[in-house]
C-alpha positions, 0 to 999 in steps of 0.5 A: 571821808567815808570813801577814803576810809572805805578805800583804806579798808579795801586796800588793807583787805587786799594786802591781808589776802595777798599775805595769806595766799598759799605759796605757789606750787613749784614742784609742778614746774620740775620736769626731770625728763629734760636732758634725758635725751642725747647728752644731758645724762640725767635720769627721770626717776625719783629722788629727794633733795641730796638723797642717797637713793635715786630710784630710776629706770634702766633702758639698756644693759650696755657693757663697759667692755667690748671684746676687751676694749672700751665700748663707746656705746656705754657712754650714752648710759651714764645715767642708765636711761636714754629717752630714745630707747623703747624698752626698760630693763628694770629699776635700780636704786643708785645713779649719777646725775649728768656725769660723763663717766659712771658707776652705780645702778645698784639692786635692779628690780623688775616685775614680771608675769608668766614664765620666769625669765632671768635674762634681760633679753635684747632691745630688738627682742624684748620678749626674749627676756624680762625687759619690757617695751614702754611708751612715753605716753604712759610715762610720768616723771616728776619730782620724787615720783616716776610712773610707767606702764610695762607693755609686756605685762601690763604692770603699772610701775610707780616709785618714790623715795625717802633719803635712804629708801626706795619705795616701789609700787607695782599694780599687777594683773591677776596671775598665779605666776607673778615675779619680782626679779632682783638682779644683783649683777646689773650695773651702770658701766658694768663689765663681767668682773665688776661684782667682787661679791654679793650676799643675800639672806632671808630675814623672814617670808617678806624681807631679805637683806644683804650687800654687794661689793663692786670694783668700778669707777669707785675701786672698792665700794660696798653697799648694804640693803634691806628689801621688804615686801608688803605681802609674803612671797610664796617662793624665792630662788636664785641663780648664780651666773658665775663660772664655778669658783676655784674653791666653793667649800662644801655648800653642795651638800644643800639643794640651795636653789629655792627657798634657801636662807642665804645666797652668796657669789659674784653673779647672782639673780634672785626672784620672788614669786607671788599670786596676785589679784587683778589690780593688786599692788605689790609694794617694796621698800629697799633701804640702803646703808654704807655701813651694815645690814642693820643700818639698812634695816634701821634706815627703813624703820626710821624713814619709811615704817609704813606702807603709805606710798602716797604719803612718802611721795608727798613728803618727798615732794614737800622737801622739794617745795622747801628747796625750790622756794629758796628762789621764787621767780616770776616768768613764763611757764617755759621760764619756770620749767627751765629754772625749777628743773635747773634748781632740781638738777642742782639739788640732787648732788652731792648726796647724803652718805651716812645712816640715820644714826650718823655712821658712815664708811670713810675713805680708810674703809673704817666706820666713822660717826659724823658729829655735828654735820651731815656727811656727803659724797658724790663730789664732781669738783672739776665741774661743781666748784665753778657755780654749784658750790657758790650757789650753795653758799647763797641758798644752801649755806648749812649744807655747803658747810657740811660738804666742806666738813665732809671734804675735810674728813676725806682728807683725814681718812685719805691714805694719800693725804689729799682733799677730794678730787672726784670722790664717791662712796668712800672712794677717791676716783681721781677723775679730771684735773686740778684739786678744786676742793680748795676752791670750795673751801676758799669760797666758803671761807671768803664768803663767811660760811665757815663754821669749821676750823679754817686753819685746818682747812688751809693746812689740808689745802697746802698739803694737797697742793704740795703732793708732788707725785700727783699729776705733775704737781712737782713739776708745777711747783719747781718749774712754774709749769708742767712740761709737755713731755711729762703730762698729756694735760700739761697746759690745762693742769698748769692753768687749773693749778694756778687758779687753785693756788690763788684760792689757797692764797685767798684763804691765807690772806683771810687768816693773816698767814702772810708767808703762805699767802706770798708763796701761793699768790706767786704760784697763781701767776704760773699761768703766764708760763704757758701763754705764748705771745707769738701764737696768742694761745696757751701753748704746750711748753717743753722741759727746755723752756721752749714752746712746742714748735710743731703739731699744735692746732688750737682747734683740736681737743686731743694731744694739745695739752688740754683736757676736754677742751681746745686752746681757743677755749682754755686760753681764757681759763684765768678766772682769778686774773682777768685783767692780767690775761687781757694785758698778756693778750695785747690789751682790751681791743685784741681781747674783745676781738678774740672772744668775739671770734670764739663765738663767731667761728664755725668749728667743723665737726672733725675737731670734736669728733674725737672726744665723746664729751663734746658734741655739736649740741653744746657748741656755739661757734667755737665756744663750748658751753657743754663743757665746763672750762668755758663757763666764765668766758661770756662774763669776761667782757665785763672787764673790758670796755664792751660789757654789753657783749656779756649781756648779749652773749648770756641771753643767747646762751640761755636760749640756745643751750637750755630748753624744756624738752627731753633734749634740752641740755646742751651737754652733760649736766655734770652733777648740777654745774650746767644747771647752776650756770643757768640759775645764776645767769637767769638771775643776772650775775655769776661767780667768775672766780669762786674764792672771791666775794665778787660776782660779774653781772650779765643780763637777767632773763627772769622778770622778778626773783626773791632769794629767801636766804637761810639767815632770814633775809631776802634779796629781791631782783627786779627787772624793768622792761624785760623782754626778749629784745631788751637784753641790754642793761641800761642801769643797775640800782642796788638798794636805791643807789646806781652802781658804777660798773658791772660787779656786785659783792656777796655781802650785797646779797647776804645782807638782804635788799634789792637790786634792779636791772633796767633793760633796753633794746640797745646797748650802752657804749 
């Protein structure tokens, strides 16, 4: 009896000890440097989850314009940083993460010593300007922290952030000639006339504030700032690099170059002089606001009132810990670095777009107040509707509901009366095709994450879908497809509109609006109108109802009626009606052969040399994982008699397209979509058709995972016999019962419980 009691007591002590052990630090697995080389287009700098500030280094100054034409070299710098570069130009406060087009790069700061240089210089001769060589050996990139040694000056640059404040810390050598340069001309995808106006005023001897208006991807973007130093500057000055304005007023009465209290113009650089001791730290806080200078100053006071750099860094990293712990996995160190870096990249965008008091600038350029929700921007919806927003509906339910509310306010303020397509900073950028905000609305409503007026959301979706003069919608609604002669993306837009209309039908069905359901479920079948049973591909169709008879190559990405993809991949873009597509393509056997061929065919380089969005990095055979229209394809085997092929392909893609190295992303991360695909697939399931409550299962790569849901419940994923060889699912057990098939529902997860994947080396069937 004594032995039994001792054993019971020992077990109880062990359980108690396990329960009191601190949670594992997950920030250690975040490696923002992953994807900074080649095509990932992510940045290594500091940001907090969904933060308005992204403080990161710029490694070049490539211009969008080259002799009056597009400069293809600028594409490498969508995030401002390329791992292979050897120099840093400075550190700016706004960046897109993983995009294939760009803007931002606001308020570039660079510390220097010695003679003042206001020209950035060139990469081959960095000493000719203020740029500096650097080494990756002296670089640290972590969640909400970036550090690098600037070789030219020996200055150690460190940076961290709050949601609305960038915090710099520069450790200087002893110098009577130390400078902080504030380049108000610099920008990403820059060109000589991008700056419409710049204004700066001196608030006191350690604080300046102002704004910049730019005309780039966002047509009219105004961003306000307040910049505060931890010690007074001995002198400030500026230079206007603009040609003389047509009318400059009578400002020439002043000698306004040095220590003048306000500065204005189109091409302005400002500098601040200091005397520094050896090892002295010059600290800078740069607060941003979409509303006003006053808003920027208030944001700084609210979020970063003091000068404790480490506290700001640690507070931001704790925010990341909270977010990362929403999914806790077990796996190897490499697995954790890939997974939690994907979580990190998935939680950068969309970004907060309002001051601490809730005010923000709307699409109508007026100031509004976000009542009861957080206003967000940076909606790359062509990409993120596929997996990122569905991921948020699992683990960021409140944020995703706020994002939908932000989309609805966008609609209310839109002069075009449309939901967002690709929006940023109170601007609609109109990038890519489809109107996939309706997918995000539908996914939230169908999955029960809709603390907003769902009927209002449906009305906005219908209005957007009936906007006849937007990219062929009128033709689509009247003819059931977009004629080849009328639009260069006629086929892909037809397919995407069909899916979007299906999403609208799902909302209408949920709300018992039968007439609307009937209209849009019929329109969702319009994909059939561009499928050519003779060629076996989605095919450009002429206005007379015939398919284009010549000049059609299913491997080519340009001039074939598709955006950023070829017919081979886009033919499979019918996520909302996979059974119907299988039937149209000739049945199960022919469909499986088609998908097999997609993965096995070796696509020659000539077929993607003509597009900058697709490179060999993101291709497996002819399957283009580096671009989003293909992301559902591997899961489509689940609708056939060969579901094990989904399992095989998913594990192959996970290994080939995601690595914990600087070149570890096989394509643009696209504000988190590539990363969201990884997260879902590593867990073992994927939302093939957002707007449905169904997930298709694959082959999980984790050993174990726990989803900590916002409703207080947990969903546990167990994987038995996990190994690189055991990629095939032998059995799936949900809450103790074996499931029949390869699909689970959203409610299965949100209700809490447990799913077990039993794996083996050979497939079933």
